[in-house]
N, C-alpha and C positions, 0 to 999 in steps of 0.2 A: 258408701253411706256418709253423709255429711254430719259434722259435729261443730259445736261452738268451740272457740279457743279454749285450750286447756285450763286457763285461769277460771273460766266460767264452768267448764265441765267438772273440774275438781270440786268446786263449790257445790254444784248441783248433786254430785254423787255423795258428798259428805252429808248434805241435808237429807237426802233420801235414806241413807244408812242410819243416821242418828235418829231420824223420826221413828224408826222401829224400836230403838232403845227407849226413846221417850214414851211411846205409847204402850209398849209391852213391859217396860221396866217399872212403871208406876212410881218413878222418883222425880223429884223436881229438878229442872234443868239449872245447873249452876250459873250464876250471873257472869262469871268470868268467861264462860263459853260464848255467851251472847256478845260480850265486849269483843272477844277475838273475832267472831264472825263479822261484827260491825266494822272493825278495823280493816279486815281483809276486803270486805265488800266496798268500803269507802276507797281503798287504795286502787282497786282495779277499775273503778268508775271515775274517781276523782283525778287520777293521773292519766286518763285516756287521751289519745291524740287522734283527732279527726275520726272519732267513733260516735255513732248515734245520730239520729235525725237532728237537724238544725245546728249542728256543731259549727259549720262555717259561718252561718248567719249570726249566731250569738257571739262568735269570736270577733267577727267584723264589727258588731255593735260595741263590744267591750273595748276594742282598740281604737275605733274611729268615731263612732256616733255618741256613745254615752259620755266621753270626756268633754264634748261640746255642750252638753246640757247643764244649765246652771241650776242651783238649788231652789231658786224662786219658782222655776217651772215645776219642780217636784212638790213644792209647798202648794202651788195652785192645784195640781193633780190630787194631792193628798186631801185637800178640803173641797174637792169636787167643783172647783172654780174652772172657768174657761181656760183650756190649755191646748196647745197644738202637739202635745206629747202623746204618741200613740201607745207606748209601752207603759205597763203599770208602774206606779211610782216607787213602790218598795223594791221591786226587782231592779230598777235603775239605781236606786240608792245603794243597794247591796253591791252592785257592780262598781259604783263609784268609790265606795269605801275600800274595796279590794284593790281597785286601780291605783289608789293613793300610794300603795306599796311599790308601784311601778313593776309589779310582777307580771309574768306572762299569763295568758288566758287560763292555763291549767291551775293557777292559784285560785281562780274563781270556780272552776269546775270542782276543785277539791273542797272549797268552802260550801258550795251547793250540796255536794255529796254528804258532807258532815251533817248538815242541817236535815236533809231529807231522809237519809238512811239512819242517822242517829235518832231522829224523831220517831220514825216508824218502828225501829227495833225497840225503843223504849215503850212505845204503845203496845207492841205485842208482848213484851216481857212483863208488863204490869197487868195486862188484861187477859192473856191467854194461858190456859193450863199447859199447853204444848207450844211454847214459843218457837222452837226450831221447826216444828211441823208447820206452824203458821208462816214462817219465813219461806219455807218451801212453796207453799201455795201462793205466796205473794210474788215469788221470784219471776215466774213467767206468766204474763208478759210485762208486768208493771215495772220491774227492776230495769228491764232493757228499754222499754218504750218511754217511760217517764223519767226515772232517775238518771238514765244514760242518754236521754234525748230531749224531751220536752221539759226542760228544767223549770220554767215558770210554773207550769201546771203541777209539777212534782212538789215544788215548794208550797204552793197553795194547798194542795191536797194534804200535805204533811201537817200544816197548821190546823186543817179541818179535823183530822183524826185525833190530833192532840187535844182539841177542844172537848173531846169526850170526857175528859176529867171534870170539866165544869158542867157538862150535861148531867153527869152522875151526882155532882155536888149541888146541882140546881142553883148555880151562880150565874145568873143571866147576863150581868154586865161584863163579867170576864169572858163569857162565851161570845158575846157580841164583839168584844175587842178582838178575839181570835178570828172571827169571820171577817172583820174589817182588815186585819193583817193579811189573812189569806187572800182577800179580794185585792189587796195591794200587790200580791205576787201574781195572781191570775184572776181575771174578772169572772171566770166560770165558777169560782168558789162560792159566789153568791147563791148558787142553787142549793147549797148546803144549809142556808139560813133557817129553814123550817125544822131542822133536825132536833133542835132543843125541845120543841113542842110535840113533834111526832113521837119522840122517845117515850112519852108518858101516856100515849093513847092505849086504853085497855084493848088487848088483843088475845085471841086464842086460836086454836087450829082452824076452827070453822071460819072465823073472820079473815084469817090469812088466806084460806083456800078461796073464798069468794072474792076477796080483793084482787088476788092474782088472776083468777079466772076472768073477772070483768076486764082487767087490763089486757089480757090475751085476746079477748073478743074485740076490744077497741083497737088493737094493734093495726089492722089493715086500713082503718079509717083515717090514720094520720092526724089524730086530734091535736097533736102538738102544733099543727099549723095555726091553731087559734092563738097561739102565743109566739108566732114566728117573729114578730117585730122584736120582742124581748130576747128570744133565743138567738137571733142573729147578732145581737149586740154582744153575745158571749162567744162568738165565733172563735175557734181555736186555731184557725188557719192563717192568721194575719201576718206572721213573720216567717212561716215555715218554708224551708227549702227542701227538707227531706220528708215533708208531710205527705205528699201524694202517694209515696210507696206504702206508708202506714195506712192510709185510707183504703188503698187497694187491698192490703192485707186484711183489714177489718171487714171489708165488703165480702171478700171470699170466705171469711170465717164466720159469717153471720149464723149459719146453721150450727156450726161448731159451738158458738156462744149460746145459742138457743138451748142446746142440750145441757150445757153446764148450768145455765140459769134455772132450767127445769129441775135439775138435780138439787140445786140449792133449795128450791121451793119444796121439793119432796121432803128433804131433811128438816126444814123449818117446820113444816106442818106435822110430820109424824113424830118428832122427838121433842116437841115443845115443852111438855109437862116435865119431863125428866131434867131437861136443861134448866128450866126455871127453878127447880128444887135445889140444884147443886151449884149453880153459878150466880154469884152476886152480880146484880145489875144486868143479868142476861136479857131481861125484857127490853131494856133500853137499846142494847146493841142489836137485838133481834128486830125491833121495830125499824131501826135505821136501815138494816139490810132488806127487810120486806119492802120498804118504800123504794129502795134501789131496784129491786126486782120488778116492782110495778112500773117504775119509771122506764126501766129498760124495755119492757114490752110495749109501752105506749110509744116510745121513740124508736122502736125496732127498725122501721123503714128507713131511718137515717143513720148510717153507720157511724157518723161522727157524734151525733147527739147521744146515741144509745151506748156509746163507750166512754167518750170523754166527759160529757156533762154529768153522767151518773157515776163517774169515777170515785168521788168522795164517799158515796153510799156503798158501792160495791167494794170499796177498800176495807169495809168491815167484814167481808166474806171470810178471809182467812181466820179472823178472830172468832166469828160465830161458829164456823164449821168445826174448828178444832175444839172449841168448848162443848159443842154438842157431842162430839166423839168421846170426849172425856166423860160425859155424863151417862152414857148408855152402858148396857151390860157387855161383858168381855167379848162374846162371840160377834155381836153386831159391831162393836168397836173395831175389832180386827178386820171385819169385812169391809167397813167403810174406809178404814185407813188404807187397806190394800187397794181399794178402788181408786182413791185419790192419788196414791203413789203411782199406780199404773197409769192413771190419767195424766199426771205430770210428766212421766217418762214419754208418753205418747205426744204430749204437748211440746216437749223439748224438741223432738224431731220435726214436728209441724212448724214450729217457730224457726228452726234452722233452715228448713226448706223455703219458707215464704219470706223470712225477714232477716235471717242471720247474715246473709251476704250483703243485702242492701244496707243493713245497719252497721256493717263492718265489724261484726262480732265473731267472725270465723278465723281460723288459724292463719289464713293467708292475708287477712286485712286488719285484724286488730293490732293496734299499737299502743304502747304505754311509755310515757315520758321516762320512767325509771330505767328502762333498758333500750330506749329508742336508738341511742347513739353507740350502743355497745356492739 
């Protein structure tokens, strides 16, 4: 039986075990624990060596390509003026700032991990009643595929989820600034732009049911092709070296994702009233996830669009699901918690089988700078 490297397996087991204490104990999770988890997760990702998709490509860009780019090119890209720069300006700027230190590439992967994981853990800590449980639901596959691989998209998605603060406070200009910065890390973040207005659309169980049902019916017709020109400009394959393996993984797991998204739909529809009564701003986060579910089914025929482009919306799933579980009665709470824990354990072994080796997350292939030469 295959396993992830012990540094990941230990993290996974801890999150599973502590989630029982969190859900059954009815006590708030101490902030220092979230900080410790964050530091640990940042270390094993930030100091990785040739681990994750795109690592060699991004390392080559950091050492050879980005130093040749002058700041005037970044300014042109920043203000949407004509530019021959293919990579998003803010991502290049972050690389150049780190490169000034003359540090090796793991300096940049560490900075990237601090931003992406620090941001997401702050997001879960502030908005979820069960933040450790939320981290568990986020761990596979997002932690490995995005934070440990597609760093541009991980940075963009992190800014998108952090913009939820301004969605709640209805501060549109601050929200638009977040989207602009997220777009500066990865252009696919622009798809999150409507979230500010989607969050306040009046919804109930019936409206959610019919919205999702319509999108399921539309799924075979590939209506997203009507927007193919726009969507192709958001193509996430433009620099990827390790991308093909992930696309194959996503294509093979489409039925797997269908089941998960349908489970999200069931929970959203059935426990809406209870969650609305007990969770502040639940309606906002619920609407964002509902739109992500609808978008997933509309784009289901395209494994890239249905996973990457809807990522900022589905990134709210750990938050919404854990808050729903907090809101319901004890028996159903324990049943749903046990279901998702069992699902994540199953997902662990599925991920190891299909992507663990290719992503170099296994004991034989994972390397970390901290003990590489020991």
